PLY file of the C-alpha trace (Angstrom):
ply
format ascii 1.0
element vertex 310
property float x
property float y
property float z
element edge 309
property int vertex1
property int vertex2
end_header
0.00 0.00 0.00
1.45 3.33 -1.12
0.11 5.44 1.74
1.93 5.47 5.06
0.04 3.97 8.00
-1.17 6.57 10.46
-1.09 4.03 13.31
0.05 0.44 13.72
-0.97 -1.82 16.57
-3.53 -4.43 17.45
-7.25 -4.72 18.05
-7.98 -6.91 21.05
-11.25 -8.73 21.66
-10.99 -10.72 24.89
-8.04 -13.07 24.28
-7.91 -12.51 20.51
-5.41 -9.92 19.19
-5.49 -8.78 15.55
-2.51 -6.81 14.14
-3.87 -3.88 12.08
-2.91 -0.64 10.42
-5.07 2.46 10.12
-5.02 5.08 7.39
-6.69 8.47 7.23
-10.00 8.10 5.38
-10.30 11.78 4.48
-8.17 14.57 3.06
-8.38 18.33 2.91
-10.48 19.70 0.08
-9.44 22.29 -2.47
-8.73 25.65 -0.86
-7.38 29.01 -1.93
-4.53 30.06 0.35
-3.70 33.73 0.83
-0.50 35.25 2.23
-0.20 38.54 4.09
1.54 41.13 1.91
3.04 44.53 2.73
1.08 46.53 0.14
3.55 49.43 -0.44
6.47 47.09 -1.20
4.64 43.96 -2.35
6.79 41.89 0.04
5.40 38.93 1.97
5.02 39.32 5.73
7.08 36.82 7.72
7.02 35.91 11.38
9.96 35.08 13.59
10.01 33.19 16.88
11.51 35.50 19.47
12.15 35.41 23.21
11.53 38.63 25.19
14.80 40.46 25.81
16.72 38.03 23.58
15.26 38.39 20.10
15.07 35.70 17.39
15.95 32.20 18.62
17.22 29.05 16.93
14.43 26.43 16.42
16.74 23.79 17.95
16.64 25.72 21.24
12.84 25.54 21.51
11.28 22.94 23.83
7.78 22.32 25.18
6.83 23.80 28.51
3.80 23.63 30.79
2.93 26.82 32.70
2.10 25.80 36.28
2.28 29.39 37.60
2.33 32.74 35.85
5.69 32.89 34.06
6.92 29.56 35.52
7.21 26.47 33.32
8.02 22.78 33.59
10.12 21.88 30.53
9.24 18.58 28.83
11.20 16.96 25.98
9.61 14.97 23.14
11.42 11.87 24.40
9.87 12.28 27.86
6.41 12.63 26.34
6.96 9.49 24.27
8.00 7.61 27.40
4.53 7.96 28.94
3.25 4.40 29.20
-0.31 3.93 27.99
-1.55 0.58 26.69
-3.90 2.26 24.21
-0.89 3.66 22.32
-0.43 0.22 20.75
-3.64 -1.67 21.54
-7.30 -0.93 20.88
-9.18 -2.99 23.45
-12.85 -3.41 22.41
-14.63 -3.10 25.75
-18.23 -2.48 24.67
-20.61 -2.97 21.74
-23.62 -0.77 20.97
-26.16 -0.12 18.22
-24.85 2.51 15.83
-28.06 4.50 16.25
-27.24 4.96 19.94
-24.30 7.26 19.12
-25.46 10.73 18.14
-23.76 11.98 14.96
-22.48 15.04 16.85
-19.98 12.83 18.71
-18.22 11.57 15.56
-14.96 13.35 14.78
-12.56 11.80 12.23
-12.67 8.50 10.28
-9.83 6.07 9.50
-9.67 2.95 7.33
-8.62 -0.20 9.18
-6.85 -3.07 7.37
-5.10 -6.26 8.56
-1.36 -5.71 9.06
-0.37 -8.95 7.29
-1.71 -12.16 5.77
-1.70 -13.96 9.11
-4.09 -11.35 10.57
-6.63 -11.60 7.76
-8.69 -14.53 9.10
-9.27 -13.00 12.55
-9.89 -9.60 10.93
-12.60 -11.01 8.65
-14.24 -12.90 11.52
-14.48 -9.71 13.61
-15.76 -7.70 10.64
-18.51 -10.18 9.84
-19.47 -10.67 13.49
-20.00 -6.90 13.82
-21.99 -6.92 10.58
-24.22 -9.80 11.68
-24.80 -8.32 15.14
-25.40 -4.85 13.61
-23.18 -3.39 16.33
-20.19 -1.07 16.55
-17.30 -1.74 18.90
-16.08 0.87 21.35
-12.67 1.31 22.97
-9.97 3.89 23.63
-6.93 4.66 21.52
-4.02 7.09 21.96
-3.52 9.22 18.82
-2.03 12.64 18.10
-0.93 13.25 21.67
-4.21 12.36 23.40
-6.45 9.41 24.10
-9.73 9.12 22.18
-12.88 7.09 22.53
-13.20 5.30 19.18
-15.83 3.26 17.37
-15.19 0.37 14.99
-17.61 -0.85 12.31
-17.56 -2.84 9.03
-16.98 -0.99 5.75
-16.91 -3.08 2.58
-14.04 -5.56 2.85
-12.43 -3.57 5.65
-13.49 -1.60 8.70
-13.74 2.05 9.67
-12.50 3.44 12.98
-13.87 6.82 14.02
-12.62 9.00 16.84
-15.40 10.30 19.08
-15.68 13.49 21.08
-15.94 13.21 24.86
-19.21 14.34 26.44
-17.62 17.50 27.88
-16.57 18.53 24.35
-20.18 18.75 23.16
-22.41 21.68 24.11
-25.85 20.89 25.47
-28.44 21.44 22.74
-31.07 22.61 25.21
-29.20 25.87 25.83
-29.76 26.76 22.16
-33.19 25.22 21.53
-35.09 26.10 24.71
-36.70 29.27 23.26
-38.17 27.43 20.26
-41.91 26.88 20.88
-42.94 23.30 21.68
-45.89 22.96 19.31
-47.21 20.85 16.44
-47.63 22.37 12.95
-50.96 22.37 11.13
-51.56 19.08 9.30
-52.01 20.60 5.82
-48.77 22.58 6.13
-46.92 19.46 7.30
-48.33 17.45 4.37
-47.12 20.05 1.85
-43.65 20.23 3.40
-43.40 16.42 3.43
-44.45 16.25 -0.23
-41.78 18.80 -1.11
-39.14 16.72 0.73
-40.31 13.57 -1.09
-39.98 15.29 -4.48
-36.38 16.29 -3.70
-35.37 12.94 -2.21
-32.51 11.15 -4.01
-29.70 8.69 -3.36
-26.73 10.44 -1.74
-23.77 10.93 -4.08
-20.91 13.02 -2.65
-19.64 13.60 -6.19
-22.70 15.72 -6.93
-21.39 18.50 -4.69
-18.33 20.72 -4.97
-17.02 23.88 -3.34
-18.48 26.70 -5.43
-16.85 29.33 -3.23
-13.38 28.05 -4.16
-14.37 28.11 -7.85
-15.52 31.72 -7.53
-12.28 32.74 -5.76
-10.18 31.10 -8.49
-12.17 32.97 -11.13
-11.62 36.23 -9.22
-7.86 35.59 -9.00
-7.67 34.75 -12.71
-9.39 38.02 -13.63
-7.04 39.99 -11.38
-3.98 38.34 -12.98
-5.25 39.39 -16.40
-5.60 42.98 -15.20
-9.37 43.12 -15.55
-11.28 45.78 -13.66
-13.68 44.31 -11.13
-16.92 45.88 -10.04
-17.19 45.25 -6.32
-20.78 45.53 -5.18
-21.64 46.01 -1.56
-23.79 43.27 -0.13
-27.31 44.39 0.65
-27.98 44.57 4.40
-29.96 41.70 5.87
-33.67 42.45 6.16
-35.01 42.86 9.63
-37.24 40.20 11.12
-40.86 40.47 10.18
-40.19 42.20 6.84
-41.20 40.75 3.45
-43.40 38.13 5.09
-45.20 35.69 2.81
-47.92 33.18 3.51
-46.36 29.79 4.32
-49.10 27.78 2.61
-48.74 29.78 -0.62
-44.94 29.54 -0.52
-45.03 25.75 -0.10
-47.51 25.40 -2.98
-45.34 27.55 -5.25
-42.31 25.43 -4.28
-44.13 22.28 -5.37
-45.15 23.87 -8.67
-41.58 25.04 -9.42
-39.24 22.90 -7.28
-36.12 24.17 -9.08
-36.91 27.86 -8.97
-35.07 30.03 -6.45
-36.98 32.59 -4.46
-35.86 35.64 -2.52
-39.00 35.68 -0.41
-38.35 35.36 3.29
-40.77 32.86 4.78
-41.94 33.72 8.26
-44.88 32.60 10.34
-46.27 33.28 13.75
-46.52 30.34 16.17
-49.91 28.67 15.70
-52.12 28.36 18.75
-53.80 25.08 19.57
-57.21 26.61 18.84
-56.15 28.28 15.56
-58.48 27.58 12.62
-56.98 25.80 9.56
-58.07 28.66 7.32
-55.70 31.04 9.12
-52.80 29.69 7.05
-54.65 30.00 3.73
-54.56 33.77 3.14
-53.57 35.32 -0.18
-49.83 35.52 -0.95
-46.92 37.77 -0.14
-47.80 41.09 -1.66
-51.12 41.24 0.18
-49.89 39.92 3.51
-49.34 42.34 6.35
-45.92 42.42 7.96
-45.73 40.38 11.14
-44.93 42.29 14.33
-41.22 42.37 15.16
-40.05 39.95 17.81
-37.52 41.02 20.37
-34.08 39.67 19.42
-33.37 36.41 21.16
-30.41 36.45 23.48
-27.60 34.11 22.47
-27.46 31.22 24.91
-24.46 31.01 27.16
-21.98 28.44 25.93
-22.02 25.51 28.34
-20.07 22.32 28.32
-21.86 19.03 28.73
-21.41 17.25 32.00
-21.18 13.53 32.35
0 1
1 2
2 3
3 4
4 5
5 6
6 7
7 8
8 9
9 10
10 11
11 12
12 13
13 14
14 15
15 16
16 17
17 18
18 19
19 20
20 21
21 22
22 23
23 24
24 25
25 26
26 27
27 28
28 29
29 30
30 31
31 32
32 33
33 34
34 35
35 36
36 37
37 38
38 39
39 40
40 41
41 42
42 43
43 44
44 45
45 46
46 47
47 48
48 49
49 50
50 51
51 52
52 53
53 54
54 55
55 56
56 57
57 58
58 59
59 60
60 61
61 62
62 63
63 64
64 65
65 66
66 67
67 68
68 69
69 70
70 71
71 72
72 73
73 74
74 75
75 76
76 77
77 78
78 79
79 80
80 81
81 82
82 83
83 84
84 85
85 86
86 87
87 88
88 89
89 90
90 91
91 92
92 93
93 94
94 95
95 96
96 97
97 98
98 99
99 100
100 101
101 102
102 103
103 104
104 105
105 106
106 107
107 108
108 109
109 110
110 111
111 112
112 113
113 114
114 115
115 116
116 117
117 118
118 119
119 120
120 121
121 122
122 123
123 124
124 125
125 126
126 127
127 128
128 129
129 130
130 131
131 132
132 133
133 134
134 135
135 136
136 137
137 138
138 139
139 140
140 141
141 142
142 143
143 144
144 145
145 146
146 147
147 148
148 149
149 150
150 151
151 152
152 153
153 154
154 155
155 156
156 157
157 158
158 159
159 160
160 161
161 162
162 163
163 164
164 165
165 166
166 167
167 168
168 169
169 170
170 171
171 172
172 173
173 174
174 175
175 176
176 177
177 178
178 179
179 180
180 181
181 182
182 183
183 184
184 185
185 186
186 187
187 188
188 189
189 190
190 191
191 192
192 193
193 194
194 195
195 196
196 197
197 198
198 199
199 200
200 201
201 202
202 203
203 204
204 205
205 206
206 207
207 208
208 209
209 210
210 211
211 212
212 213
213 214
214 215
215 216
216 217
217 218
218 219
219 220
220 221
221 222
222 223
223 224
224 225
225 226
226 227
227 228
228 229
229 230
230 231
231 232
232 233
233 234
234 235
235 236
236 237
237 238
238 239
239 240
240 241
241 242
242 243
243 244
244 245
245 246
246 247
247 248
248 249
249 250
250 251
251 252
252 253
253 254
254 255
255 256
256 257
257 258
258 259
259 260
260 261
261 262
262 263
263 264
264 265
265 266
266 267
267 268
268 269
269 270
270 271
271 272
272 273
273 274
274 275
275 276
276 277
277 278
278 279
279 280
280 281
281 282
282 283
283 284
284 285
285 286
286 287
287 288
288 289
289 290
290 291
291 292
292 293
293 294
294 295
295 296
296 297
297 298
298 299
299 300
300 301
301 302
302 303
303 304
304 305
305 306
306 307
307 308
308 309
């Protein structure tokens, strides 16, 4: 295999150990990188590593340090960090198995392909892969990677398996802090039917190749025009419309969307929360140009960022 293994070790299930290698399953997409330039001279800005009162320092003289008090550090060498003994640096011990649906997607971080390290490991590797597939479970364990220990999941993927690092619970914000001001109510049945029909019409098999970064394409086009010395007309972006302005009737907007599913619209769709006793005809008024603007709502305060506990 041409790629270099990101990690080599073994997967352990009870008394069975399987030598494996893992490889990064993703790569960075196309980007447009910009440098900082001193405009008057056209020279690129550079940064030097300096020590206060000393000036620029040699990279070979730089070591890691942990600040235990203000201005006081414990110096740690790379060799000392490597000497930290942790079994999960070389062994992924599968300690639990769960249904994949039990792990919320927000916990998944980065995927890796897992392959047997050699021919002798293939039989045990295949047995574990097919056992996970038959049980419809994912294995969980902990693995030391990139200078920290992760919770990881392991599941079948074609002829191989995929390992995914997971975020710890205290790395995920509680959703309730952001969603608590959203009214807890059911939509009107006819509106829900229209929205569901619209979703059904746009439902297709997922194909990642159907999508690409249009922003990068636009930046490349901009750069190409600048290189050719073309004059660019820079238009200021129109300010965002305030809440409650340009309100259209939701029922009419959904019906128009079904009639012309591919047509873009600049109409801002806004509705007032429906009361339990609201009549169905309340949502069937004439469309946007005849609708009265909805009263402005007081801006919602941004929820305080909290870290999940436990």
